C-alpha positions in Angstrom: -4.6 -23.7 5.6 -3.2 -22.9 9.0 -2.7 -25.4 11.9 -2.6 -24.4 15.5 1.2 -24.5 15.2 1.0 -22.0 12.3 -1.4 -19.6 14.1 1.0 -19.5 17.0 3.9 -18.8 14.7 1.9 -16.0 13.0 1.1 -14.4 16.3 4.8 -14.5 17.3 5.7 -13.0 14.0 3.2 -10.2 14.7 4.9 -9.6 18.1 8.3 -9.2 16.4 6.9 -6.9 13.7 5.4 -4.7 16.4 8.7 -4.5 18.2 10.6 -3.7 15.0 8.2 -0.9 14.0 8.2 0.7 17.5 4.7 -0.2 18.7 4.3 -0.6 22.4 1.7 -1.9 24.8 0.7 1.7 25.6 -0.4 2.4 22.0 -4.0 2.5 20.9 -4.6 1.3 17.3 -7.2 2.5 14.9 -7.9 -0.2 12.4 -8.9 1.7 9.2 -8.9 -1.2 6.8 -12.4 -1.6 5.3 -14.9 -4.3 6.0 -15.2 -6.5 2.9 -17.2 -9.6 2.0 -14.4 -11.6 3.8 -11.7 -10.4 6.3 -8.7 -9.4 4.3 -5.2 -10.3 5.4 -4.4 -6.7 6.2 -7.5 -6.4 8.4 -6.6 -9.6 10.3 -3.0 -8.5 10.6 -4.1 -5.5 12.8 -6.2 -7.8 15.0 -3.3 -10.2 15.5 -0.9 -7.3 16.2 -3.1 -5.8 18.9 -3.9 -9.3 20.4 -0.2 -10.3 20.9 1.0 -6.8 21.7 -1.7 -6.0 24.3 -2.9 -2.9 22.4 -6.6 -2.0 22.4 -7.9 -1.7 18.8 -10.8 0.4 17.6 -12.4 -0.3 14.2 -13.6 2.2 11.7 -15.6 -0.5 9.8 -15.9 1.5 6.6 -15.8 -0.3 3.2 -18.0 -2.1 0.8 -19.7 -4.6 3.0 -23.3 -5.0 1.6 -25.7 -6.4 4.1 -29.2 -6.1 5.4 -27.5 -5.5 8.8 -25.9 -2.2 9.9 -22.3 -3.3 9.8 -20.7 -0.6 7.7 -19.8 2.9 8.7 -19.4 6.0 6.7 -16.1 7.9 7.0 -17.9 10.5 9.2 -19.2 7.7 11.5 -15.7 6.2 11.7 -14.3 9.5 12.8 -17.0 9.9 15.4 -16.2 6.4 16.7 -12.4 6.7 16.6 -11.6 10.2 17.9 -12.8 9.7 21.5 -10.5 6.7 22.1 -7.5 9.0 21.2 -5.6 6.6 19.0 -1.8 6.7 18.8 -1.6 4.6 15.6 -3.6 4.9 12.4 -3.3 1.7 10.4 -4.8 1.1 7.0 -4.7 1.6 3.2 -2.9 4.9 2.3 -5.7 6.1 0.0 -8.3 5.8 2.8 -6.0 7.2 5.6 -5.6 10.3 3.4 -9.4 10.6 3.1 -10.0 9.9 6.8 -7.3 12.4 8.0 -8.4 15.2 5.5 -12.1 14.9 6.6 -11.1 14.9 10.3 -9.0 18.0 9.8 -11.9 19.8 8.0 -14.1 19.0 11.0 -11.6 20.4 13.4 -11.2 17.0 15.2 -8.5 16.2 17.8 -6.0 13.5 16.8 -3.1 15.0 18.8 -2.0 11.6 20.2 -1.2 10.0 16.8 2.4 9.2 16.7 2.5 6.5 13.9 0.8 5.9 10.6 1.2 2.2 9.5 0.2 1.3 6.0 0.1 -1.6 3.5 -1.5 -2.4 0.2 -0.3 0.6 -1.7 3.0 2.6 -2.0 3.3 5.8 0.1 4.7 8.7 -1.8 6.8 11.5 -0.3 3.9 13.9 -1.1 1.4 11.7 0.7 3.6 11.5 3.8 4.0 15.3 3.8 0.2 15.8 3.4 -0.6 13.4 6.2 2.0 14.8 8.5 0.8 18.4 7.9 -2.9 17.6 8.5 -2.1 15.6 11.7 0.1 18.5 12.9 -2.9 20.8 12.4 -4.9 18.5 14.6 -2.3 18.6 17.4 0.0 15.7 16.7 3.7 16.1 16.5 6.7 14.0 15.3 4.5 11.5 13.4 6.4 8.5 12.1 5.5 6.3 9.1 5.8 2.6 8.7 4.9 1.1 5.3 4.6 -2.7 5.3 5.4 -4.7 2.2 2.9 -7.5 2.8 1.5 -10.4 0.9 -0.8 -13.3 1.8 1.8 -16.0 1.5 3.8 -14.4 4.4 0.8 -13.4 6.6 2.5 -10.4 8.1 5.0 -9.1 5.6 8.2 -7.1 5.7 8.4 -4.1 8.0 10.4 -0.9 8.5 12.5 -0.2 11.6 12.4 3.5 10.8 11.0 6.1 8.4 12.1 5.4 4.8 14.1 2.3 5.7 13.9 -0.7 3.4 11.3 -3.2 4.5 13.0 -6.3 6.0 12.2 -9.9 6.7 12.7 -9.9 10.5 11.6 -13.6 10.8 14.2 -15.4 8.7 13.6 -18.5 10.8 10.1 -18.6 9.4 10.6 -17.5 5.8 13.4 -17.6 3.3 13.2 -14.9 0.6 15.2 -15.0 -2.7 15.1 -13.5 -6.1 15.0 -15.9 -9.1 15.1 -15.8 -12.9 11.6 -16.8 -13.9 12.7 -18.6 -17.0 15.4 -20.8 -15.5 14.5 -20.8 -11.8 18.1 -19.9 -10.9 18.7 -17.8 -7.9 19.8 -14.2 -8.6 22.8 -12.7 -6.8 22.0 -10.3 -3.9 21.9 -6.8 -5.2 20.5 -7.8 -8.6 16.9 -7.5 -9.6 14.8 -10.7 -9.9 11.4 -12.2 -9.2 10.7 -12.5 -5.5 10.2 -16.1 -4.2 9.2 -17.1 -0.7 9.8 -20.5 1.0 8.2 -21.5 4.3 10.6 -22.9 6.8 8.4 -23.7 9.9 4.8 -24.4 8.9 2.6 -27.5 9.1 -0.4 -26.4 7.1 -0.1 -25.1 3.6 3.7 -25.0 2.8 5.2 -23.2 -0.2 8.5 -23.9 -1.8 10.0 -21.1 -3.9 6.6 -19.6 -4.5 6.8 -16.7 -7.0 5.0 -13.8 -5.4 4.6 -11.7 -8.6 6.9 -8.8 -7.8 10.3 -7.8 -9.1 12.6 -6.7 -6.3 16.2 -6.3 -5.3 17.3 -8.0 -2.1 20.2 -7.3 0.3 21.6 -9.2 3.3 23.1 -6.2 4.9 21.9 -5.8 8.5 19.3 -3.1 9.3 21.3 0.2 10.0 18.7 1.2 12.6 18.3 -2.0 14.6 21.0 -4.3 13.4 18.5 -7.0 12.7 19.3 -9.6 10.1 17.1 -10.9 7.3 16.5 -10.1 3.7 15.9 -6.4 3.0 14.1 -5.1 -0.1 16.3 -2.3 -1.3 14.5 -1.3 -4.4 10.8 -0.4 -4.7 8.9 -3.6 -5.6 7.1 -3.5 -9.0 4.5 -5.9 -10.3 5.5 -8.1 -13.2 2.3 -7.2 -15.0 3.0 -3.4 -15.0 4.0 -3.3 -18.7 0.9 -2.5 -20.7 0.9 -2.5 -24.5 -0.6 0.6 -26.0 -0.3 1.7 -29.7 2.3 -1.0 -30.2 4.5 0.3 -27.3 5.1 -1.3 -23.9 4.3 1.3 -21.3 5.8 0.9 -17.8 3.0 2.2 -15.6 5.3 2.3 -12.6 7.3 5.1 -14.2 4.1 7.0 -14.9 2.8 6.6 -11.4 6.1 7.6 -9.8 6.2 10.7 -11.9 2.6 11.7 -11.2 2.9 11.0 -7.5 5.9 13.4 -7.2 3.9 16.4 -8.5 3.5 18.9 -5.7 0.0 19.1 -4.3 -1.4 16.0 -6.2 -3.8 13.7 -4.5 -4.7 10.3 -5.9 -3.7 9.5 -9.4 -5.0 7.0 -12.0 -4.1 5.7 -15.4 -6.7 4.4 -17.9 -6.0 2.7 -21.2 -9.1 3.3 -23.4 -10.3 2.9 -26.9 -13.6 3.7 -28.6 -15.5 0.5 -29.7 -15.5 1.3 -33.4 -13.3 0.2 -36.4 -10.0 2.1 -36.7 -10.2 3.6 -33.2 -6.8 4.4 -31.6 -5.7 3.5 -28.1 -5.4 6.3 -25.6 -3.6 6.6 -22.3 -5.6 8.9 -19.9 -4.0 10.1 -16.7 -6.2 11.6 -14.0 -4.9 13.6 -11.2 -6.7 15.0 -8.1 -5.1 18.4 -8.6 -6.1 21.9 -9.6 -4.3 22.5 -13.0 -4.4 24.4 -16.2 -3.6 23.8 -19.9 0.1 24.7 -19.4 0.5 22.1 -16.6 -1.3 19.5 -18.6 0.9 20.2 -21.6 4.1 19.8 -19.4 2.9 16.6 -17.9 2.0 15.2 -21.3 5.4 16.1 -22.7 7.3 14.8 -19.7 5.5 11.4 -19.9 6.1 11.3 -23.7 9.8 11.6 -23.0 9.7 9.0 -20.2 7.6 6.3 -21.7 7.3 7.3 -25.4 3.5 7.8 -25.0 1.7 11.2 -24.9 -1.3 10.9 -22.6 -4.5 12.8 -22.2 -4.3 14.6 -18.9 -7.5 15.2 -16.8 -7.6 17.2 -13.6 -10.3 16.1 -11.2 -11.4 17.2 -7.7 -10.2 15.5 -4.6 -12.1 12.4 -3.6 -13.2 11.6 -7.1 -10.9 8.7 -7.9 -11.3 6.5 -4.8 -14.5 5.3 -3.2 -13.9 2.8 -0.4 -17.6 1.8 -0.4 -16.9 0.2 -3.8 -13.4 -1.1 -3.7 -10.8 -2.1 -1.1 -8.2 0.2 -2.6 -7.8 2.6 -5.5 -7.4 1.0 -8.9 -4.4 2.9 -10.1 -4.3 1.3 -13.5 -7.4 0.4 -15.6 -7.6 -1.1 -19.0 -11.1 -0.5 -20.3 -10.3 -1.2 -24.0 -12.8 -3.5 -25.7 -11.4 -6.8 -26.9 -9.7 -6.7 -30.3 -11.5 -8.4 -33.1 
């Protein structure tokens, strides 16, 4: 619950995030987050950023909104709407930005004014940045920067990067206190050591949280940002979800390790892991990895062997065509890990 005081604080937070990321009043923002049954925090974050920063915002309005009214656009319709306003910032879920940019490139569209890609909701791999940059360069852009926000609802804005590949940072330490804790004892972990991220609200009047466990395991640092000198907690290790250990054939598989490995393969698009088992007595669990990539038996064997060495599990490897794994009309973002196994007896 937000009071008027809280809304003003969130707007001021958006202003400071814009400044840290390098957005200016001369930017034009394309909001590529989808329209869902309710406005997501990410969708609203773009609205607030444009409102407080004075930037015009154009909306793609793709997504899974089901209605008798014409409120949802296809990707092609979104491109038609967004290209003429000449956006300088593309802002959305990485999976969809990849789809949007690739389709615009195939159509020979002009996105030469784009200078920033801002994302949240999913990690952005080196391969994805390279693909987006290459496609945008083909459409006339140059020197494209990337800003990946580490955002969660309890912070209503998240942590931002002051430069490409810089650790995301809490630039509003007057509003939020971040710490890492031991989930069993509640004791604060020393800076530089891994722990469960907890957030405490410092200046709110509506819903106030004290040491709320977000659900991610991170490593924090208090060193100032090397780019801007700003103070505030910095996340210096890639956040991982606490539920990313999946038991399969009696082994605990760390899906983060699998996704990091798959995402680093040259030329790969989206990736997905499925844990499956036939619904019959005595059936064995299987880990299936799907990659949007053109491959052969030799590459499949190498991937299978590499993952067996990394997580002690030999998967089944499937190569699928690009665009197969993610459909924004059905889900907000790509489900990277699926457990479709029937319940055990």
